[in-house]
C-alpha positions in Angstrom: 10.9 -11.8 24.3 11.7 -9.2 21.6 10.9 -5.5 21.3 8.4 -4.4 18.6 11.1 -1.8 17.6 13.5 -4.7 17.2 11.2 -6.4 14.8 11.1 -3.3 12.6 14.9 -2.8 12.8 16.8 -2.1 9.6 13.8 -1.2 7.6 14.4 2.1 5.8 11.7 4.6 5.1 10.2 5.0 1.7 10.4 8.4 0.0 7.3 10.5 0.2 5.7 10.2 -3.2 2.6 12.1 -4.2 0.5 8.9 -3.9 1.8 8.1 -0.5 1.0 11.6 0.7 -2.5 11.3 -0.7 -2.9 7.9 0.9 -1.9 9.4 4.2 -4.4 12.2 3.9 -7.2 9.7 3.0 -6.1 7.2 5.6 -6.6 4.8 2.8 -3.7 2.5 3.1 -4.5 -1.1 4.1 -1.9 -0.5 6.7 -4.4 1.8 8.3 -6.5 -1.2 9.0 -3.6 -3.1 10.5 -2.4 -2.9 14.1 1.2 -1.7 14.8 2.7 -5.1 15.3 1.0 -6.3 12.1 2.4 -3.4 10.2 5.9 -4.0 11.6 5.9 -7.7 10.9 4.7 -7.1 7.4 7.5 -4.5 6.9 10.0 -7.1 8.3 8.8 -9.7 5.9 9.0 -7.3 2.9 12.5 -6.3 4.0 13.7 -10.0 4.5 11.7 -11.5 1.6 10.4 -14.3 3.8 10.8 -15.7 7.3 9.6 -17.9 10.2 8.6 -16.6 13.6 11.9 -17.8 15.1 13.9 -16.1 12.3 12.1 -12.8 12.9 12.6 -13.0 16.6 16.3 -14.0 16.3 16.9 -11.1 13.9 15.1 -8.7 16.3 17.0 -10.0 19.3 20.4 -9.3 17.6 19.3 -5.7 16.9 19.2 -2.8 19.3 17.0 -3.4 22.3 14.2 -1.3 23.9 10.5 -0.9 23.6 7.7 -3.3 24.4 8.6 -7.0 24.5 6.8 -9.4 22.3 6.4 -13.1 22.9 6.9 -15.9 20.3 3.2 -16.8 20.5 2.2 -13.2 19.9 4.3 -13.0 16.8 3.0 -16.4 15.6 -0.6 -15.3 16.1 0.0 -12.0 14.4 1.6 -13.7 11.3 -1.3 -16.1 11.2 -3.7 -13.1 11.2 -1.8 -11.6 8.3 -2.1 -14.9 6.5 -5.8 -15.0 7.1 -6.1 -11.5 5.8 -4.5 -12.8 2.6 -1.4 -10.5 3.0 1.0 -13.3 3.6 1.4 -16.9 2.1 3.0 -19.7 4.0 4.3 -23.2 3.7 5.0 -25.7 6.5 8.6 -26.1 7.3 8.9 -28.8 10.0 6.8 -27.7 13.0 6.7 -24.1 11.8 5.6 -22.0 8.9 7.7 -20.0 6.5 5.8 -16.7 5.5 6.3 -14.5 2.5 4.3 -11.5 1.2 1.6 -12.0 -1.4 2.2 -8.5 -2.8 5.0 -6.0 -2.7 4.5 -2.9 -0.5 3.9 -0.9 -3.7 1.3 -3.3 -5.0 -0.5 -3.2 -1.6 -0.5 0.6 -1.4 -1.8 0.8 -5.0 -4.6 -1.5 -4.3 -5.4 0.3 -1.1 -5.4 3.6 -2.9 -7.7 2.3 -5.6 -10.1 0.9 -3.0 -10.1 4.2 -1.0 -10.6 6.3 -4.1 -13.4 4.1 -5.3 -15.1 4.4 -1.9 -14.7 8.2 -2.2 -16.2 8.2 -5.6 -19.0 5.8 -4.6 -19.9 8.2 -1.8 -20.6 10.7 -4.6 -23.4 8.6 -6.0 -25.2 8.8 -2.7 -24.5 12.5 -2.4 -25.7 13.1 -6.0 -29.3 12.6 -4.9 -29.3 15.8 -3.0 -26.0 17.5 -4.0 -23.3 17.7 -6.7 -21.7 14.4 -7.7 -18.3 16.2 -7.6 -18.7 16.6 -3.8 -16.3 13.7 -3.0 -13.7 15.1 -5.3 -14.0 18.5 -3.6 -13.4 16.7 -0.2 -10.2 15.3 -1.7 -9.0 18.7 -3.0 -9.9 20.3 0.3 -8.1 17.8 2.4 -5.0 18.1 0.2 -5.1 21.9 0.3 -5.3 21.9 4.1 -2.4 19.5 4.4 0.0 20.5 1.7 -0.5 23.2 -1.0 2.5 21.9 -2.9 0.8 18.5 -3.1 -2.2 20.1 -4.7 0.1 21.4 -7.4 1.6 18.0 -7.9 -1.9 16.5 -8.1 -2.8 19.0 -10.8 0.4 18.1 -12.8 -0.6 14.4 -12.5 -4.1 15.1 -13.7 -2.7 17.1 -16.7 -0.3 14.3 -17.6 -3.0 11.8 -17.5 -5.3 14.0 -19.6 -2.6 14.3 -22.3 -2.0 10.5 -22.2 -5.7 9.9 -22.8 -5.8 12.4 -25.6 -2.9 10.7 -27.3 -4.6 7.3 -27.0 -7.9 8.7 -28.3 -6.1 10.2 -31.4 -4.4 6.8 -32.0 -0.9 7.8 -30.8 0.1 5.5 -28.1 -3.1 3.4 -28.4 -2.2 0.0 -27.1 -4.7 -1.7 -29.4 -3.3 0.0 -32.5 0.3 -0.7 -31.4 -0.5 -4.4 -31.0 -2.2 -4.6 -34.3 0.8 -2.8 -36.0 3.2 -5.3 -34.4 1.1 -8.3 -35.7 1.3 -6.9 -39.2 5.1 -6.7 -39.3 6.8 -9.9 -40.6 
């Protein structure tokens, strides 16, 4: 058997970006819907690029020991669940499967953030019948403020950058459609 900590060995932490902090505040990451072993195996697959149950266990066994032990069949079942959740792809390799991620960690976080924010905004439609439609956004601002005032400043900077970008597009500067048309006109 292999320790859960061993499965996760060698995986470095990702820097705390603004979006990651916001995701943490919202609890929006798809990882929030995954169990600890699912999260650790997904991290191990991202780190390795791909792997079989045996490879993941062998790698973990060669690392530092300790923690709760995990059976081969537990890892096999957990990888199968990640496959069924459409987080991993797999191909048969003899009597086993080789697994690899369908998305990068960043792509998964971005999708999870989009989903969580959409749910937050959709909750505003329900609240609009008896309250302000900006209520969900005020929840977000309040949660950020309670957690990290500097994050609120960073969020404001992101909003301002996006506002300027949209204004440039609207005025024709940086408009992807006009840039595409200009490229087509050149010989």
